[in-house]
N, C-alpha and C positions, 0 to 999 in steps of 0.2 A: 305164782303163789307157793308159799312154803308148805309142803307136806313132808313129814318125816316118816321114814320107814323103820323097820326093825333092824336094818343093817347097822352094824357097829360103826361103820364110817359115818353114817348119818347122825348117829347119837353122839359122836365125838365132835360135831360141829359146835362152834362157840354159841351160836344162836340157840341151838337145842339145849346146851348146857345152861345158859342163862334163863331160858323160858321155864325150866323146871322149878325155878324159884318164883315164878310169876312174870307177868309182862312188864313190870316196872322194877328196875334195878338201880340201886344207889351206887355212885362212884365218888371217891374222894380225890384221888390223884388224877390230874388231867392227862398226864403221860400215859397212864394205864387206860383211861377212857379213850384217848386217841388211838392207842394200840388196838383196843378191841373194836373200835369203829372200823379201822383198816382191815382187821381180820374178818369182819362181817361183810365188808364191801363185796367180795366175790360172789356172795349168795344172792345178789340182785336187789337188795333193799334200796328204796329211795331214801336218802339221808335228808332229814329236815332238822335244822339246828336252831334253837331259840336261845338268845342270850338274855337272861332274866336279871342280870346284876342290878340294873337301875329300873326295872319294869314295875309299873303300878298295874292295877287291875285293867285299866283301859288299854295300856300298852300291851299287856298280855293278850287281850282279845285281838288287837291289831296283828300281833306277831303270829298267833296261832291261826288266825283266819287266812292271812296271806301265805303262811307256810304250808298249810294243809288244803289250800285251794277251796275254802268255804265259799258258798254262794254269797252274792251281794246282799241278800236279805238276812244274813246272819245276825241274830238278835243281841249279841254281845252280853250274854248272861249264861249262867250254868245250865239252864234248861236247853238253850239254843246250842251250847257246846255239846251237850249230850246228844242232841238230835243230829248234829253234823258229824260227830264221831261215829255214830251208828251207820252213816252213809259212806264211810271211807272205802269199804270194799268195792263200791260202785263208782267211786271217784278215781281211785288209783289202779293202774294196771299191774302194779307190783306191790310187794310188801313195803312197810314203812318203818324206818328206824328214826325215832324222834328223840333228839338229844336236848335236854333242858340244862343248859349251862347256868351256873350260879343259882341253882334252885334254892339253896339255903338262904340266900339274901332275900329272894322273893318270899319264901316261907316265913322268915322273921317279920316281914312287913305286913303280910296278908295271910296269916296262919290258917284261918278257916277256909278262905277261898282257895288257897294253894292246896290244902288237903282235899277239898272237893274236886279240884282239877285232877289230882293224882287218882282219886277214887274213880272218877269217870273214865279216865284213860285206861285204868285197869279193867273195869267192868266191860267197857266197849271192846278192848283188845280181846278179852275172853269171848265175848259174843261174836265178834268178827272172825275169830278163828274157826267158828263153826261153819263158815262159808269159804274157808280156805284162805283168808286174808290175815297175815300176821302183822301185828304192830308191836314193836319192841321199844320200850321207853327207857332211856338211860338218863337218870337225874344226877347231876354233878353237884357236890357240896364241898365248899372250902373248909367247912367245919367237920373234922373227922369224928366228932362225938354227937353229931346231930341225931335227934330221936324224933322220928315221924310216927304219927298215929297209924294204926293198921288201915289198910285199904282193901277193897275188893270183897268185903264180907258179903256173903250171899245168904239170903233168907230161904226158908223152905216155903214154896208157893203152892197154892192149890192148882190143880190141873186146869187147862183152859175151859173145860166144860163147867167146872164148879168154882171158877175164880170169883164170881160175884156171890155175895152172901145169899141173895134170893134164890140162887141155883142150888143151894145146899139146904134149904129149909125142908123140914119134914112135914 
């Protein structure tokens, strides 16, 4: 599992550099993407690559489920995706580098769903980092001007003891 230290050498690693901008990073040039995948390889990430050029929502579920070793009862919807992403630290013995090739094509066809996928990948990557499991997502776009909505926004939540409204009543 990737833990970074204060050592300058650690902070010069490409994965550290990328993660400073969040766990989901956008790429245009395939050659640059492939170069960075090769540069990250020595750090022990398990590479999982999904080609989304022709994928519809059903195909996406098939691809992600087989790629990330989801259980057979995976429900093939965003809630089930969220549940399975939450379990990745307990499924994989190493960190995960998830590459989404032709994400722009998938996004054009299924904008809201694709945005939801990126948002869940981001939030779960952040959550899983708390237990020492790094997931880095590299999304490739043939469109150099693609504009994606923000992901990973976090609300401000009540503490666990006061989470329910009834626990805050006066």
